[in-house]
N, C-alpha and C positions, 0 to 999 in steps of 0.2 A: 214607647220604645225603649230597651234599658241601655244607659253607658255605657260602652267596652270599654277598658282600661287593665289588660292584661299586665298582670308584676312579672309574671315567666311569661314566655312567649309558648306556645303550646303546637307544634307543628305533629299533624299527623301525617300518613303514605298508608298508603295499601301494596302487599306484598307483590316485591317484582321492581318497585320506587329505589333507588338510593340517590337522596336527597345532600349526601353529602356532602356536596363542594357549594351549593348557598346555604344550610348552615355552618361551614368551615370559616366565609365571609362574612356571616350576622355575628357570630362570632367574635372576630376581626374587628369589627367595626363599629359591634356594641357589646364589650365586654361586660359592662355593669347588667348587660339586661339578659339572666338567665334564660336559654333556650331547651324544652324539652323535646325529647322524640317519642311519638310511642304510633307501633304497624296496629290496621286495624284491618277487620275482616269485612264482611258481607255486611256489619253495620255503620261503617264508616263513615257515611253523613249524616249519620243520627247524631253522632260523635260531635259534626257542628251546630244541630239544632241545641242540643245539650251544654253548650261551651265546653265541653268537653276539651275539643279545638279548638285552635283561632283561626287556623290555615288548615288546608286537607290536599296533600296531592293524591289523585283519584282517577281511577281508569275507567274512561267515559264509553259509556252514556251514564249517566243517573239524571235523576230528577232534580230540576232546577229549581224546585218554588224556595222561593225566597232567598237564594242561592244568586252569588256573582261565578261565576266561572272563566277562566283563559288557556286556551289551549295550548298547551306546553310542546311536546313533539308527538313523531307518531313509530310505535311498534311495532318491528318484524314478526308477519305471521310465519311461524315455522309446526314441522309435523314432526313428531313425536316416535319412534318402532322401536324395537329389538336391536339391540347391535348387529346380530346374524341376517335383519332384514333385508332385502334387494334397495332398501329407500336406503341405507347408507352408502351405497357405491354413489348415490349423485350429488354434484355441486349444490344443484339447487331443482327442488322435486318440480312436475308440472303437473295440472291441478288435473289433468286427467288420469293419472297413475294415482289416486287415489281412490276411484272410483267403485276400485272393485275390492277396497279393503274397507275392514272394520272399526267402524270409527266410532269410539268413544265418548261419551257423554261427559264433562267434565265432573257436571253436579251429581252422576250418578256412582262415579267412582269416588265419592268423597272429594270431590277438590282438586287441586292442579298435581297435590304431590300424589295422592291417591291415583291419580288420570298416567301418571309416567311411572310409575310402579306398575302398573296393568301393561301398559304398554311395552315394556321391558322384559314383562314375563313373553310376548311375540302373540298377548290373545288379542290384538286388535293395535292400531296405531290415536293418536290425540294432534291435534290442531289447536296449540297456546302461544300467546305471545311470545317474544323470542325470551323478554324476561325473567320469565316465569319457568318459560325452560332450563335455562341455564341455572336458577335459585335451585328450581329439583334436579339438578344434573344429579347422572348415575354411571358408574361404571359399564353396567350392562346395555345401557340405554345412547340413543343418536339422537338430533335432532337437524332438519335441513330446513330450510328455507322455502316458501312455499310464495312465487314472487308475484304468482293472478290471485291469491286472497287478500282481501282488503286487513292490511295493520287496525290497531287499535290505536287510541289515544290515550296522553298523560296530560290532565288539565289540572289547574290550582284550583282549588275554590273557598270561600268565606261565606259568610254570614250577613248577608243583606242589611246593611244598619250599624254593622264592625265597622267602621274607620279610623278605630286607633289610631295611634301614630306607629307604634312597635308594628303593627301588622299593615300598613301601609309602606311601613320602611322595605319589608320583606318581600312582601308583592314587588316590591318594585328593584328587587337585588335581585329576584328570579327574573325577573324580565329584563337583565343585563343593565341596570341601571348602576351607575360608576360611585366611589366614594365622593369623588367631586363634585358630582350632580344631583348627591342624598340630600332627599329636603330634610333643611334645619328646621329648628324652632323659628330661630328669625327670619324664616323662609316668608313666612306671613305679613311681614314688613315690606316685603319687594309689592313695585307696581301692578306685576302682572306672578301672583302665586301661581304653583302648577298645579291641573286638573291631578283628584287622587285617581288611584288606582279604580275606586269604585267608582268615582264620577265617571272616569273613563266609560269602564261598563256600563252606566248604563242608559249615557251617550251611547255606547252600539247597542243597546238597545231598542231604544227609542228611533234609533236611525232604523234598524232591520222592519219595526212593525210601520215606518211610514214608510219604506221603499215598496212594502206588500202593499200599501192603500195607495198607492198612485198609480203604480203599476200598469200600463191601460195595454189590451189584448193588440199583440203587432197585426199586421198582413189588414188592419181595418181598412174599408173600401170608403174612399172619399166621398162623399153628396156632388153629385152632377158633374163628375170625372166621367170624360168620355176614353174607348178605350182607341189607341192609334194605329190606323189601318196598315200602316208602314212596319210594324213589330208581327212576325209570327210568330205563333204558338214555340216555336223552337220545340227543340227535341234534348230528353234528359241524359246528362253526359254520361258517361263509363265512370266507374269507380278507378279513383287514383292507384296509384303506386303502394297509398298507404295503409290497404284496406290492411283490417288485425288479419294475425296468422294464426294459428295455433303457434305455441311458445312449448319448445323440448326440451328438457332440463340435458344438461352435461354428466353425462356418467364420469367416476374416475376413472 
């Protein structure tokens, strides 16, 4: 495994992600270590494996082979349509409203920008993460949230084995580590050094694998147990008031 000691920290990101606040904090705390930003497309994860990027803000899911990945936040799903479409009358669009629509395929349209352009023409509608809808916003198009659709997750990823101090420090900044709690070179002399982000990610993986192996099927019968004659079979309870109902959007 090669040793990673980046002289310049290279931070990659996919379209729609805005890493500016974390980059600003890095430059305030470490003005002596240059940080370079680079946007990537479909080949984003390849940039980590080729060492073109030290860390990467990526839209999940991705192939996690040889990677550490920490989820950061969720993106709201929205539907994009032409400005004249009746979708523009909603504050929130019910999923049922999309059943009769011509849903555009993002890849067939050449990507998010092309899909928004086609939707703006009135030829259909497209579902995108809100950040991409805003990035490719047009005057002749609108976007509205669809609460019933699952959102997408933005995470930060880096290559297993890349435990350089700069990478670990940047991961800490993204996770909310303050300047006072930042790991310093002298921290290694302390009685209980902090675990690195890579060590924590490895421990999390091991814990998840261990819990799967130890999980036992629920409701297993005990050997030799006898039924209690005082207890009846009982009746199934009626559904409570919290039974999910179809949600309707609110028109403007």
